[in-house]
C-alpha positions in Angstrom: 176.0 102.6 86.8 173.0 101.8 84.7 171.7 105.3 84.1 172.1 104.8 80.3 169.9 101.6 80.1 167.3 103.5 78.0 169.9 105.3 76.0 170.0 104.0 72.4 173.6 105.2 72.1 174.7 103.2 75.1 175.7 99.5 75.3 173.5 96.9 73.7 171.2 95.2 76.2 171.0 91.4 76.1 168.0 89.7 77.7 169.4 86.6 79.4 167.0 83.7 80.5 167.2 82.5 84.0 166.5 78.9 84.8 167.6 75.8 82.9 169.2 77.7 80.1 171.2 80.2 82.2 174.4 78.1 82.7 174.8 77.2 79.0 174.0 80.8 78.0 176.7 82.2 80.3 179.2 79.7 79.1 178.6 80.8 75.5 178.9 84.5 76.5 182.2 83.8 78.2 183.5 82.3 75.0 182.7 85.5 73.0 184.4 87.8 75.6 181.3 89.0 77.6 181.8 89.2 81.3 179.5 86.9 83.3 181.1 86.8 86.7 178.5 89.1 88.3 175.6 87.1 87.0 177.1 83.9 88.3 177.4 85.4 91.8 174.8 85.4 94.5 173.6 88.9 93.8 169.8 89.5 93.6 170.3 92.1 91.0 168.6 91.6 87.6 170.8 93.9 85.6 174.6 93.4 85.2 177.5 95.0 83.4 178.8 92.4 80.9 181.7 94.7 79.8 180.8 95.1 76.1 177.1 95.0 76.8 174.4 95.1 79.5 172.9 91.7 80.7 169.3 91.9 81.8 168.2 88.6 83.4 164.5 87.5 83.3 162.2 84.5 82.9 162.7 82.8 79.4 159.0 83.5 78.7 159.5 87.2 79.2 162.4 87.5 76.7 160.2 88.0 73.5 158.2 90.7 75.4 161.2 92.7 76.3 163.0 92.3 73.0 159.9 93.0 70.8 159.2 96.2 72.9 162.8 97.4 72.6 163.5 97.2 76.3 166.3 94.8 75.3 168.1 95.0 71.9 168.8 91.3 71.7 167.8 88.2 73.8 168.2 84.5 74.2 165.3 82.1 74.7 163.9 78.7 73.5 162.3 78.1 70.2 159.3 76.8 72.0 158.8 80.3 73.6 159.2 82.0 70.3 156.6 79.8 68.7 154.1 80.1 71.6 154.5 83.9 71.4 154.5 84.4 67.7 152.6 87.6 68.1 155.7 89.3 69.5 157.7 90.1 66.4 161.5 89.6 66.7 164.2 88.6 64.3 165.6 85.1 64.9 169.3 85.3 64.2 171.2 82.2 65.5 170.2 78.7 66.6 172.6 78.3 69.6 172.0 74.6 69.9 171.7 74.8 73.7 169.0 73.4 76.0 167.7 70.8 73.4 164.3 69.5 74.3 161.1 68.3 72.6 157.4 69.3 72.7 155.4 66.1 73.0 152.0 64.6 73.4 152.0 62.2 76.3 149.4 60.0 78.0 149.4 57.5 80.8 151.2 54.2 80.1 148.9 51.5 78.9 146.3 53.9 77.5 145.2 53.4 73.9 146.9 55.5 71.3 145.6 59.1 71.1 144.2 58.6 67.6 142.4 55.5 68.7 141.0 57.3 71.7 139.7 60.1 69.5 138.2 57.5 67.1 136.3 55.9 70.0 135.2 59.0 71.9 135.4 61.8 69.3 137.5 64.2 71.3 140.4 64.2 73.7 141.0 66.6 76.6 144.6 67.8 76.6 146.3 69.8 79.4 149.1 72.2 78.4 151.1 75.3 79.1 151.6 75.8 75.4 148.1 76.4 74.1 149.0 78.1 70.8 151.5 75.4 69.8 149.0 72.6 70.8 146.1 74.3 68.9 148.2 74.7 65.8 149.4 71.1 65.9 146.0 69.5 66.3 144.4 71.9 63.7 147.0 71.0 61.1 146.1 67.3 61.7 142.4 68.0 61.6 142.0 66.6 65.0 139.5 68.0 67.5 140.7 68.4 71.1 139.6 70.3 74.1 142.6 72.2 75.6 142.9 72.9 79.3 145.5 75.5 80.2 147.6 74.5 83.2 150.4 76.6 84.8 151.8 74.3 87.4 152.7 70.6 87.5 151.1 69.5 84.2 151.9 65.8 84.8 149.2 65.8 87.4 146.4 66.4 85.0 146.0 62.9 83.5 146.6 61.3 86.9 143.6 62.9 88.5 141.3 62.8 85.5 141.5 66.5 84.5 142.8 65.5 81.0 143.4 62.5 78.8 146.9 63.6 78.0 149.3 66.5 78.0 151.3 68.6 75.6 154.5 69.6 77.3 158.2 70.3 76.9 160.6 67.4 77.9 164.3 67.0 77.9 165.1 63.5 79.3 161.6 62.3 79.8 162.4 61.3 83.4 159.5 63.4 84.9 157.0 61.7 82.6 158.3 58.3 83.5 158.1 59.0 87.2 154.4 60.0 86.8 153.5 56.9 84.7 153.3 58.9 81.5 154.9 58.1 78.1 155.5 60.0 74.9 153.0 59.2 72.2 153.8 61.9 69.5 156.6 64.4 69.0 155.3 67.8 68.0 158.6 69.8 67.6 162.1 70.1 68.8 163.5 73.2 70.5 166.8 74.8 71.3 168.0 78.2 72.5 167.9 81.0 69.9 169.4 84.5 69.7 166.8 87.1 68.7 166.9 90.8 68.0 164.5 93.7 68.2 163.6 94.8 64.7 164.4 98.5 65.2 167.7 97.7 67.1 168.7 95.4 64.2 168.1 98.2 61.7 169.9 101.1 63.6 172.6 99.0 65.3 173.0 96.3 62.8 176.8 96.2 62.9 176.9 95.6 66.6 174.1 93.0 66.5 175.6 91.2 63.6 179.0 91.1 65.3 177.5 89.5 68.4 175.6 87.0 66.2 178.7 86.1 64.2 180.8 85.5 67.3 178.1 83.3 68.8 177.6 81.5 65.5 181.3 80.8 65.4 181.4 79.3 68.9 178.4 77.1 68.1 179.9 76.0 64.9 183.2 75.0 66.6 181.3 73.2 69.3 179.3 71.2 66.8 182.3 70.2 64.8 181.4 72.3 61.7 184.1 74.0 59.7 
């Protein structure tokens, strides 16, 4: 069924993010006529026939890797992922408006403000999964911090003394509150984006632009734009 996955003359391959974005992504794809029933099922497969294109499911953080390498022609992932992996060149085509969240600097409730902490001690220790974004943010502000890269439950770091604060992605802020943390500074906002491989966009531009236009129309209607 999928013998033509590496065939440039076959169907477009769309990298679809599993996890929090998956439901919203599939809803959008339904609205532009792409079949998602197989993905919504209980199959353990990672590759699905979406009718007009092939759906390849993966972690959101892997989407830029597959798209930039040409293993997928187009993909959907968060703006935060694209910024963190800026060394993986892709074309960003559409802000889909899904999965809205914020990248923030948070510390324990009751702590002094981060800027005051730095004034007193000279440097803060910040735990994060987003080292490049954090580095860029603090460098642009001329603030010195020591970054500690953490892969798991980042909220734990300030609670046990590993770090003075965290830079992390939040949606509702509930997890922060449950761990006695509060937002001190907002670094950026993030939503899901449609991206394309540069070569695919050049040689299959009509197909890619058609998909982008259909998604853009759905997003426009949903947001109330004309």
